[in-house]
A tleap script that builds the chain and sets N, CA, C and O, in Angstrom:
source leaprc.protein.ff14SB
mol = sequence {
  NMET SER LYS SER THR ARG PRO SER ARG HIE
  SER CYS LEU ARG ALA ALA ALA ALA GLY THR
  GLY ARG ARG THR ILE ALA ASP ILE ILE ARG
  ASP ILE ARG ALA LEU THR VAL SER ILE SER
  VAL GLU VAL ASP ASP ILE LEU ALA ASN GLY
  SER ARG ALA ALA ILE ILE GLY ALA LEU GLN
  THR ARG ILE LYS ALA THR GLY ASN ILE THR
  VAL THR GLN PHE ALA THR ILE LEU THR ILE
  THR GLY ASP VAL VAL THR ARG PHE GLN MET
  LEU GLU ASP SER PHE ASP VAL SER LYS ALA
  VAL ARG ALA ARG PRO MET ASN ASN CGLN
}
set mol.1.N position { 18.843 -3.466 -4.685 }
set mol.1.CA position { 18.218 -4.901 -5.231 }
set mol.1.C position { 18.151 -4.403 -6.606 }
set mol.1.O position { 17.727 -3.324 -7.021 }
set mol.2.N position { 18.952 -5.988 -7.602 }
set mol.2.CA position { 19.140 -6.039 -8.912 }
set mol.2.C position { 18.070 -5.684 -9.514 }
set mol.2.O position { 16.950 -5.976 -9.095 }
set mol.3.N position { 18.309 -4.960 -10.649 }
set mol.3.CA position { 16.922 -5.106 -11.598 }
set mol.3.C position { 16.008 -6.187 -12.202 }
set mol.3.O position { 14.813 -6.082 -12.477 }
set mol.4.N position { 17.021 -7.507 -12.388 }
set mol.4.CA position { 16.150 -8.229 -12.445 }
set mol.4.C position { 15.040 -8.860 -11.403 }
set mol.4.O position { 13.973 -9.332 -11.795 }
set mol.5.N position { 15.441 -8.802 -10.010 }
set mol.5.CA position { 14.647 -9.341 -8.955 }
set mol.5.C position { 13.516 -7.665 -8.304 }
set mol.5.O position { 12.743 -7.600 -7.349 }
set mol.6.N position { 13.861 -6.723 -9.188 }
set mol.6.CA position { 13.052 -6.024 -8.834 }
set mol.6.C position { 11.568 -5.810 -9.170 }
set mol.6.O position { 11.329 -5.333 -10.279 }
set mol.7.N position { 10.597 -6.085 -8.401 }
set mol.7.CA position { 9.183 -6.054 -8.359 }
set mol.7.C position { 9.079 -5.052 -9.345 }
set mol.7.O position { 9.603 -3.941 -9.261 }
set mol.8.N position { 8.000 -5.702 -10.819 }
set mol.8.CA position { 6.988 -4.473 -11.557 }
set mol.8.C position { 5.958 -3.814 -10.830 }
set mol.8.O position { 5.663 -4.263 -9.723 }
set mol.9.N position { 5.400 -2.879 -11.253 }
set mol.9.CA position { 4.586 -1.713 -10.086 }
set mol.9.C position { 3.716 -2.492 -10.458 }
set mol.9.O position { 2.681 -2.204 -9.857 }
set mol.10.N position { 3.570 -3.317 -11.117 }
set mol.10.CA position { 2.113 -4.223 -11.396 }
set mol.10.C position { 1.782 -5.361 -9.972 }
set mol.10.O position { 0.791 -5.884 -9.462 }
set mol.11.N position { 3.385 -5.338 -9.727 }
set mol.11.CA position { 3.668 -7.748 -9.172 }
set mol.11.C position { 2.609 -6.597 -7.653 }
set mol.11.O position { 1.582 -6.144 -8.159 }
set mol.12.N position { 2.706 -6.332 -6.688 }
set mol.12.CA position { 1.890 -6.011 -5.817 }
set mol.12.C position { 0.525 -6.567 -6.662 }
set mol.12.O position { 0.321 -7.777 -6.559 }
set mol.13.N position { -0.188 -5.979 -7.281 }
set mol.13.CA position { -1.743 -6.182 -7.578 }
set mol.13.C position { -1.676 -7.576 -8.038 }
set mol.13.O position { -2.699 -8.152 -7.667 }
set mol.14.N position { -0.410 -8.834 -9.096 }
set mol.14.CA position { -0.839 -9.567 -9.229 }
set mol.14.C position { -0.736 -10.746 -7.863 }
set mol.14.O position { -1.298 -11.834 -7.734 }
set mol.15.N position { 0.072 -10.131 -7.093 }
set mol.15.CA position { -0.057 -10.777 -6.129 }
set mol.15.C position { -1.165 -10.765 -5.048 }
set mol.15.O position { -1.284 -11.762 -4.337 }
set mol.16.N position { -1.642 -10.143 -4.950 }
set mol.16.CA position { -2.883 -9.765 -3.535 }
set mol.16.C position { -3.816 -10.181 -5.161 }
set mol.16.O position { -4.668 -9.293 -5.153 }
set mol.17.N position { -3.925 -10.541 -5.717 }
set mol.17.CA position { -5.567 -11.421 -6.909 }
set mol.17.C position { -5.041 -12.735 -7.074 }
set mol.17.O position { -5.808 -13.536 -7.609 }
set mol.18.N position { -3.888 -13.154 -6.734 }
set mol.18.CA position { -3.489 -14.287 -7.059 }
set mol.18.C position { -3.611 -15.272 -6.019 }
set mol.18.O position { -3.940 -16.441 -6.223 }
set mol.19.N position { -3.192 -14.507 -4.299 }
set mol.19.CA position { -2.319 -15.226 -3.221 }
set mol.19.C position { -3.961 -14.586 -2.164 }
set mol.19.O position { -4.850 -13.750 -2.329 }
set mol.20.N position { -3.537 -15.687 -1.028 }
set mol.20.CA position { -3.840 -15.484 0.357 }
set mol.20.C position { -2.767 -15.677 0.852 }
set mol.20.O position { -1.671 -15.946 0.359 }
set mol.21.N position { -3.278 -15.460 2.363 }
set mol.21.CA position { -2.243 -15.915 3.714 }
set mol.21.C position { -1.211 -15.051 3.644 }
set mol.21.O position { -0.933 -14.146 2.858 }
set mol.22.N position { -0.534 -15.626 4.901 }
set mol.22.CA position { 0.511 -14.593 4.930 }
set mol.22.C position { 1.611 -14.197 4.068 }
set mol.22.O position { 2.204 -13.130 4.226 }
set mol.23.N position { 1.948 -15.198 2.985 }
set mol.23.CA position { 2.771 -15.183 2.155 }
set mol.23.C position { 2.835 -14.031 1.540 }
set mol.23.O position { 3.748 -13.211 1.443 }
set mol.24.N position { 1.559 -14.061 1.057 }
set mol.24.CA position { 0.618 -13.079 0.380 }
set mol.24.C position { 0.838 -11.231 0.580 }
set mol.24.O position { 0.967 -10.241 -0.140 }
set mol.25.N position { 0.778 -11.566 1.986 }
set mol.25.CA position { 1.286 -9.898 2.593 }
set mol.25.C position { 2.477 -9.766 2.349 }
set mol.25.O position { 2.788 -8.829 1.613 }
set mol.26.N position { 3.409 -10.544 2.816 }
set mol.26.CA position { 4.619 -10.194 3.130 }
set mol.26.C position { 5.102 -10.279 1.763 }
set mol.26.O position { 6.193 -9.709 1.780 }
set mol.27.N position { 4.723 -10.927 -0.075 }
set mol.27.CA position { 5.293 -10.508 -0.670 }
set mol.27.C position { 4.782 -8.910 -0.930 }
set mol.27.O position { 5.603 -8.091 -1.342 }
set mol.28.N position { 3.228 -8.476 -0.636 }
set mol.28.CA position { 2.754 -7.399 -1.285 }
set mol.28.C position { 3.744 -6.267 -0.484 }
set mol.28.O position { 4.392 -5.439 -1.124 }
set mol.29.N position { 3.772 -6.345 1.053 }
set mol.29.CA position { 4.675 -5.524 1.758 }
set mol.29.C position { 6.778 -5.245 0.962 }
set mol.29.O position { 7.434 -4.263 0.614 }
set mol.30.N position { 6.940 -6.202 1.009 }
set mol.30.CA position { 7.610 -6.053 0.090 }
set mol.30.C position { 8.461 -5.415 -0.872 }
set mol.30.O position { 9.521 -4.791 -0.839 }
set mol.31.N position { 7.395 -5.892 -1.995 }
set mol.31.CA position { 7.296 -4.863 -3.218 }
set mol.31.C position { 6.948 -3.778 -2.844 }
set mol.31.O position { 7.641 -2.932 -3.409 }
set mol.32.N position { 5.910 -3.144 -1.887 }
set mol.32.CA position { 5.672 -1.770 -1.810 }
set mol.32.C position { 6.967 -0.747 -1.323 }
set mol.32.O position { 7.433 0.368 -1.558 }
set mol.33.N position { 7.205 -2.005 -0.437 }
set mol.33.CA position { 8.378 -1.288 0.115 }
set mol.33.C position { 9.709 -0.884 -0.733 }
set mol.33.O position { 10.346 0.140 -0.487 }
set mol.34.N position { 10.110 -1.950 -1.919 }
set mol.34.CA position { 11.142 -1.688 -3.466 }
set mol.34.C position { 10.466 -0.800 -3.919 }
set mol.34.O position { 11.238 0.119 -4.195 }
set mol.35.N position { 9.322 -0.497 -4.193 }
set mol.35.CA position { 8.713 0.058 -5.209 }
set mol.35.C position { 8.355 1.523 -4.725 }
set mol.35.O position { 7.991 2.291 -5.615 }
set mol.36.N position { 8.414 2.026 -3.387 }
set mol.36.CA position { 7.748 3.187 -2.776 }
set mol.36.C position { 8.846 3.629 -1.754 }
set mol.36.O position { 9.780 2.943 -1.338 }
set mol.37.N position { 8.471 5.184 -1.372 }
set mol.37.CA position { 9.510 5.396 -0.019 }
set mol.37.C position { 8.364 6.302 0.764 }
set mol.37.O position { 7.787 7.070 -0.006 }
set mol.38.N position { 7.815 6.383 2.466 }
set mol.38.CA position { 6.813 6.384 2.891 }
set mol.38.C position { 7.516 7.988 3.342 }
set mol.38.O position { 8.655 8.019 3.808 }
set mol.39.N position { 6.917 8.944 3.197 }
set mol.39.CA position { 7.131 10.095 3.724 }
set mol.39.C position { 6.351 10.357 5.033 }
set mol.39.O position { 6.914 10.905 5.981 }
set mol.40.N position { 4.591 9.828 5.109 }
set mol.40.CA position { 4.627 10.483 6.404 }
set mol.40.C position { 2.988 9.507 6.099 }
set mol.40.O position { 2.406 9.119 5.086 }
set mol.41.N position { 2.657 9.396 7.983 }
set mol.41.CA position { 1.318 8.772 7.438 }
set mol.41.C position { 1.029 9.318 8.896 }
set mol.41.O position { 1.789 9.343 9.865 }
set mol.42.N position { -0.477 9.813 8.767 }
set mol.42.CA position { -1.345 10.171 9.591 }
set mol.42.C position { -2.412 9.121 9.874 }
set mol.42.O position { -2.962 8.453 8.998 }
set mol.43.N position { -2.701 9.020 11.448 }
set mol.43.CA position { -4.012 8.154 11.789 }
set mol.43.C position { -5.045 8.825 12.188 }
set mol.43.O position { -4.928 9.134 13.373 }
set mol.44.N position { -6.351 9.311 11.539 }
set mol.44.CA position { -6.934 10.098 12.763 }
set mol.44.C position { -8.025 9.516 13.252 }
set mol.44.O position { -8.922 10.286 13.595 }
set mol.45.N position { -8.238 8.160 13.405 }
set mol.45.CA position { -9.120 7.522 14.019 }
set mol.45.C position { -9.228 5.864 14.132 }
set mol.45.O position { -9.532 5.309 13.076 }
set mol.46.N position { -9.100 5.348 14.831 }
set mol.46.CA position { -9.423 3.451 14.740 }
set mol.46.C position { -10.727 3.697 15.254 }
set mol.46.O position { -10.970 4.502 16.154 }
set mol.47.N position { -11.575 2.974 14.653 }
set mol.47.CA position { -13.136 2.315 15.064 }
set mol.47.C position { -12.963 0.694 15.265 }
set mol.47.O position { -12.251 0.047 14.497 }
set mol.48.N position { -13.498 0.235 16.091 }
set mol.48.CA position { -13.977 -1.650 16.161 }
set mol.48.C position { -15.077 -1.329 16.603 }
set mol.48.O position { -15.478 -0.264 17.070 }
set mol.49.N position { -15.663 -2.494 16.407 }
set mol.49.CA position { -16.322 -3.467 16.987 }
set mol.49.C position { -16.879 -4.976 16.579 }
set mol.49.O position { -17.557 -5.213 15.579 }
set mol.50.N position { -16.517 -5.789 17.411 }
set mol.50.CA position { -16.544 -7.108 17.674 }
set mol.50.C position { -15.344 -7.303 16.690 }
set mol.50.O position { -14.497 -6.412 16.756 }
set mol.51.N position { -15.058 -8.565 15.557 }
set mol.51.CA position { -14.291 -8.741 15.053 }
set mol.51.C position { -13.444 -7.820 14.257 }
set mol.51.O position { -12.253 -8.076 14.081 }
set mol.52.N position { -14.005 -6.763 13.769 }
set mol.52.CA position { -13.821 -5.853 12.825 }
set mol.52.C position { -12.811 -4.739 13.395 }
set mol.52.O position { -12.788 -4.607 14.618 }
set mol.53.N position { -11.922 -3.876 12.563 }
set mol.53.CA position { -11.540 -2.280 12.453 }
set mol.53.C position { -10.960 -2.304 11.669 }
set mol.53.O position { -10.236 -3.086 11.054 }
set mol.54.N position { -11.669 -0.203 11.626 }
set mol.54.CA position { -11.043 0.294 10.575 }
set mol.54.C position { -9.828 1.364 11.230 }
set mol.54.O position { -9.971 2.035 12.252 }
set mol.55.N position { -9.083 1.341 10.693 }
set mol.55.CA position { -8.045 2.671 10.647 }
set mol.55.C position { -8.335 3.392 10.015 }
set mol.55.O position { -9.038 2.942 9.110 }
set mol.56.N position { -8.127 4.666 9.958 }
set mol.56.CA position { -9.078 5.713 9.256 }
set mol.56.C position { -7.445 7.100 9.487 }
set mol.56.O position { -7.014 7.457 10.583 }
set mol.57.N position { -6.910 7.566 8.129 }
set mol.57.CA position { -5.885 8.808 8.240 }
set mol.57.C position { -5.810 8.790 6.888 }
set mol.57.O position { -6.557 8.249 6.074 }
set mol.58.N position { -4.313 9.781 6.650 }
set mol.58.CA position { -4.056 10.305 5.565 }
set mol.58.C position { -2.292 9.729 5.341 }
set mol.58.O position { -1.484 9.461 6.231 }
set mol.59.N position { -2.104 9.673 3.873 }
set mol.59.CA position { -0.615 9.490 3.990 }
set mol.59.C position { 0.301 10.406 2.574 }
set mol.59.O position { -0.228 11.285 1.895 }
set mol.60.N position { 1.178 10.105 2.471 }
set mol.60.CA position { 2.659 10.559 1.775 }
set mol.60.C position { 3.415 9.449 0.758 }
set mol.60.O position { 4.200 8.672 1.303 }
set mol.61.N position { 3.310 9.393 0.014 }
set mol.61.CA position { 4.184 8.471 -0.760 }
set mol.61.C position { 4.922 8.482 -1.569 }
set mol.61.O position { 4.366 7.999 -2.556 }
set mol.62.N position { 6.278 8.853 -1.876 }
set mol.62.CA position { 7.103 9.041 -2.927 }
set mol.62.C position { 7.153 7.991 -4.149 }
set mol.62.O position { 8.257 7.447 -4.132 }
set mol.63.N position { 6.519 7.614 -4.979 }
set mol.63.CA position { 6.933 6.496 -5.869 }
set mol.63.C position { 8.568 6.518 -6.568 }
set mol.63.O position { 8.924 7.525 -7.181 }
set mol.64.N position { 9.427 5.429 -6.431 }
set mol.64.CA position { 11.006 6.074 -6.472 }
set mol.64.C position { 10.949 5.648 -8.081 }
set mol.64.O position { 12.137 5.770 -8.380 }
set mol.65.N position { 10.412 5.310 -9.033 }
set mol.65.CA position { 10.659 4.967 -10.498 }
set mol.65.C position { 10.325 6.915 -11.080 }
set mol.65.O position { 10.918 7.400 -12.043 }
set mol.66.N position { 9.530 7.521 -10.427 }
set mol.66.CA position { 9.084 8.980 -10.930 }
set mol.66.C position { 9.711 9.871 -9.946 }
set mol.66.O position { 10.189 10.922 -10.373 }
set mol.67.N position { 9.778 9.616 -8.729 }
set mol.67.CA position { 9.903 10.645 -7.602 }
set mol.67.C position { 8.755 11.176 -7.203 }
set mol.67.O position { 8.628 11.600 -6.054 }
set mol.68.N position { 7.355 11.238 -8.485 }
set mol.68.CA position { 6.220 11.565 -7.914 }
set mol.68.C position { 5.957 11.203 -6.625 }
set mol.68.O position { 6.304 10.117 -6.161 }
set mol.69.N position { 5.112 12.399 -5.754 }
set mol.69.CA position { 4.509 12.103 -4.571 }
set mol.69.C position { 2.961 11.828 -4.901 }
set mol.69.O position { 2.377 12.394 -5.825 }
set mol.70.N position { 2.322 10.826 -3.977 }
set mol.70.CA position { 0.768 10.735 -4.116 }
set mol.70.C position { 0.483 11.221 -2.202 }
set mol.70.O position { 0.979 10.959 -1.107 }
set mol.71.N position { -0.666 12.081 -2.803 }
set mol.71.CA position { -1.008 12.093 -1.328 }
set mol.71.C position { -2.958 11.759 -1.114 }
set mol.71.O position { -3.995 12.170 -1.634 }
set mol.72.N position { -2.585 10.841 -0.100 }
set mol.72.CA position { -4.531 10.514 -0.474 }
set mol.72.C position { -4.575 9.935 1.274 }
set mol.72.O position { -3.685 9.680 2.085 }
set mol.73.N position { -5.960 9.897 1.323 }
set mol.73.CA position { -6.862 9.703 2.573 }
set mol.73.C position { -6.526 8.056 2.728 }
set mol.73.O position { -5.684 7.673 1.916 }
set mol.74.N position { -6.906 7.301 3.392 }
set mol.74.CA position { -7.442 6.086 3.452 }
set mol.74.C position { -7.954 5.350 4.276 }
set mol.74.O position { -7.917 5.712 5.451 }
set mol.75.N position { -8.561 4.150 3.946 }
set mol.75.CA position { -9.268 3.464 5.213 }
set mol.75.C position { -8.156 1.582 4.950 }
set mol.75.O position { -7.580 1.015 4.021 }
set mol.76.N position { -8.451 1.305 6.519 }
set mol.76.CA position { -7.659 0.002 6.477 }
set mol.76.C position { -8.603 -0.732 7.336 }
set mol.76.O position { -8.673 -0.459 8.534 }
set mol.77.N position { -9.373 -1.697 6.773 }
set mol.77.CA position { -10.049 -2.272 7.477 }
set mol.77.C position { -9.654 -3.979 7.843 }
set mol.77.O position { -9.632 -5.014 7.178 }
set mol.78.N position { -9.430 -3.695 8.967 }
set mol.78.CA position { -8.970 -5.732 9.532 }
set mol.78.C position { -10.607 -6.449 9.879 }
set mol.78.O position { -11.678 -5.849 9.977 }
set mol.79.N position { -10.330 -7.927 10.013 }
set mol.79.CA position { -11.071 -8.812 10.460 }
set mol.79.C position { -9.922 -9.560 11.277 }
set mol.79.O position { -8.819 -10.051 11.034 }
set mol.80.N position { -10.593 -9.420 12.149 }
set mol.80.CA position { -9.797 -10.621 13.583 }
set mol.80.C position { -10.420 -11.400 13.948 }
set mol.80.O position { -11.506 -11.282 14.515 }
set mol.81.N position { -9.611 -12.733 13.586 }
set mol.81.CA position { -10.352 -13.833 14.339 }
set mol.81.C position { -9.414 -13.916 15.095 }
set mol.81.O position { -8.334 -13.436 14.752 }
set mol.82.N position { -9.587 -14.642 16.519 }
set mol.82.CA position { -9.020 -15.131 17.370 }
set mol.82.C position { -7.656 -13.813 17.604 }
set mol.82.O position { -7.914 -12.643 17.884 }
set mol.83.N position { -6.489 -14.270 17.441 }
set mol.83.CA position { -5.306 -13.145 17.446 }
set mol.83.C position { -4.931 -13.125 16.397 }
set mol.83.O position { -3.803 -12.633 16.386 }
set mol.84.N position { -5.381 -13.500 15.096 }
set mol.84.CA position { -4.975 -13.671 13.435 }
set mol.84.C position { -5.881 -12.553 13.098 }
set mol.84.O position { -7.014 -12.308 13.510 }
set mol.85.N position { -4.991 -11.820 12.105 }
set mol.85.CA position { -6.031 -11.081 11.162 }
set mol.85.C position { -6.148 -11.752 10.153 }
set mol.85.O position { -5.222 -12.263 9.523 }
set mol.86.N position { -7.611 -11.828 9.841 }
set mol.86.CA position { -8.417 -12.882 8.285 }
set mol.86.C position { -8.178 -12.252 7.679 }
set mol.86.O position { -7.230 -12.462 6.922 }
set mol.87.N position { -8.784 -11.267 7.646 }
set mol.87.CA position { -8.403 -10.368 6.357 }
set mol.87.C position { -8.456 -9.417 6.190 }
set mol.87.O position { -9.517 -8.996 6.652 }
set mol.88.N position { -7.615 -8.300 5.527 }
set mol.88.CA position { -6.897 -7.066 5.073 }
set mol.88.C position { -7.399 -6.322 3.891 }
set mol.88.O position { -7.159 -6.523 2.701 }
set mol.89.N position { -8.181 -5.379 4.481 }
set mol.89.CA position { -8.103 -4.455 2.974 }
set mol.89.C position { -8.148 -2.841 3.059 }
set mol.89.O position { -8.969 -1.980 3.376 }
set mol.90.N position { -7.063 -2.896 2.688 }
set mol.90.CA position { -6.559 -1.100 2.023 }
set mol.90.C position { -7.324 -0.305 0.865 }
set mol.90.O position { -7.320 -0.650 -0.316 }
set mol.91.N position { -7.839 0.569 1.273 }
set mol.91.CA position { -8.953 1.515 0.646 }
set mol.91.C position { -7.638 2.652 0.727 }
set mol.91.O position { -6.880 2.909 1.663 }
set mol.92.N position { -7.730 3.316 -0.942 }
set mol.92.CA position { -6.905 4.820 -0.926 }
set mol.92.C position { -7.191 4.993 -2.681 }
set mol.92.O position { -7.602 4.209 -3.536 }
set mol.93.N position { -6.729 6.495 -2.710 }
set mol.93.CA position { -7.127 7.182 -3.973 }
set mol.93.C position { -6.327 6.404 -5.005 }
set mol.93.O position { -5.294 6.770 -5.565 }
set mol.94.N position { -7.034 5.191 -5.164 }
set mol.94.CA position { -6.090 4.850 -6.865 }
set mol.94.C position { -5.794 5.111 -7.590 }
set mol.94.O position { -4.747 4.724 -8.109 }
set mol.95.N position { -6.586 5.946 -8.040 }
set mol.95.CA position { -6.408 7.050 -9.665 }
set mol.95.C position { -5.374 7.912 -9.086 }
set mol.95.O position { -4.627 8.260 -10.001 }
set mol.96.N position { -5.013 8.398 -7.982 }
set mol.96.CA position { -4.090 9.396 -7.865 }
set mol.96.C position { -2.802 8.523 -7.868 }
set mol.96.O position { -1.751 8.795 -8.448 }
set mol.97.N position { -3.034 7.596 -7.230 }
set mol.97.CA position { -1.319 6.388 -7.130 }
set mol.97.C position { -1.575 6.595 -8.630 }
set mol.97.O position { -0.997 7.487 -9.251 }
set mol.98.N position { -2.479 5.727 -9.218 }
set mol.98.CA position { -1.915 5.681 -10.478 }
set mol.98.C position { -1.168 6.406 -11.767 }
set mol.98.O position { -0.716 5.910 -12.799 }
set mol.99.N position { -1.228 8.141 -11.176 }
set mol.99.CA position { -0.996 9.280 -11.788 }
set mol.99.C position { 0.293 9.577 -11.695 }
set mol.99.O position { 0.991 10.049 -12.593 }
set mol.100.N position { 0.792 9.151 -10.018 }
set mol.100.CA position { 1.937 9.288 -9.699 }
set mol.100.C position { 3.141 8.387 -10.281 }
set mol.100.O position { 4.274 8.723 -10.625 }
set mol.101.N position { 2.494 7.098 -10.271 }
set mol.101.CA position { 3.492 5.748 -10.730 }
set mol.101.C position { 3.139 6.229 -12.774 }
set mol.101.O position { 3.479 5.166 -13.295 }
set mol.102.N position { 2.847 6.847 -13.555 }
set mol.102.CA position { 2.648 6.528 -14.587 }
set mol.102.C position { 3.716 8.008 -15.123 }
set mol.102.O position { 4.548 8.143 -16.020 }
set mol.103.N position { 3.158 8.952 -14.034 }
set mol.103.CA position { 3.222 10.501 -14.859 }
set mol.103.C position { 5.425 10.304 -15.290 }
set mol.103.O position { 6.224 9.382 -15.124 }
set mol.104.N position { 5.531 11.588 -15.800 }
set mol.104.CA position { 6.869 11.458 -16.431 }
set mol.104.C position { 7.732 11.662 -14.966 }
set mol.104.O position { 7.258 12.409 -14.111 }
set mol.105.N position { 8.972 10.983 -14.739 }
set mol.105.CA position { 9.558 11.411 -13.675 }
set mol.105.C position { 10.020 12.846 -13.305 }
set mol.105.O position { 10.713 13.374 -14.175 }
set mol.106.N position { 9.773 13.605 -12.164 }
set mol.106.CA position { 10.379 14.517 -11.648 }
set mol.106.C position { 11.709 14.938 -11.751 }
set mol.106.O position { 12.576 14.311 -11.144 }
set mol.107.N position { 12.042 16.086 -12.557 }
set mol.107.CA position { 13.114 16.410 -11.948 }
set mol.107.C position { 14.456 16.327 -11.185 }
set mol.107.O position { 15.639 15.988 -11.216 }
set mol.108.N position { 13.259 16.971 -10.350 }
set mol.108.CA position { 13.876 17.879 -9.376 }
set mol.108.C position { 13.910 17.252 -7.899 }
set mol.108.O position { 14.274 17.870 -6.898 }
set mol.109.N position { 13.451 15.871 -7.932 }
set mol.109.CA position { 13.527 15.025 -7.147 }
set mol.109.C position { 14.543 14.436 -6.358 }
set mol.109.O position { 14.271 13.513 -5.590 }
savepdb mol mol.pdb
quit
């Protein structure tokens, strides 16, 4: 990806705040893939009740710009209407993610 088309570290937040729908989710996923490398994802539990489901687990992600790794627990809450996900909410330790993004790059990564 060329530097001019590389998303900024804040573009995911802007996309989430500015839009809804399939295109917004696609943009967020594209930007996350461009800015990070998934190291591990562990799903501890999946809970469902009616039209809502929660996926609970832990993940490790390397921030490409710094080489730093964030380790966080997460919960993803989905609302499903018919066969369509109508709400996607990801909860994670955003303070730890912010520290990994803002910290000086690691030299040995």
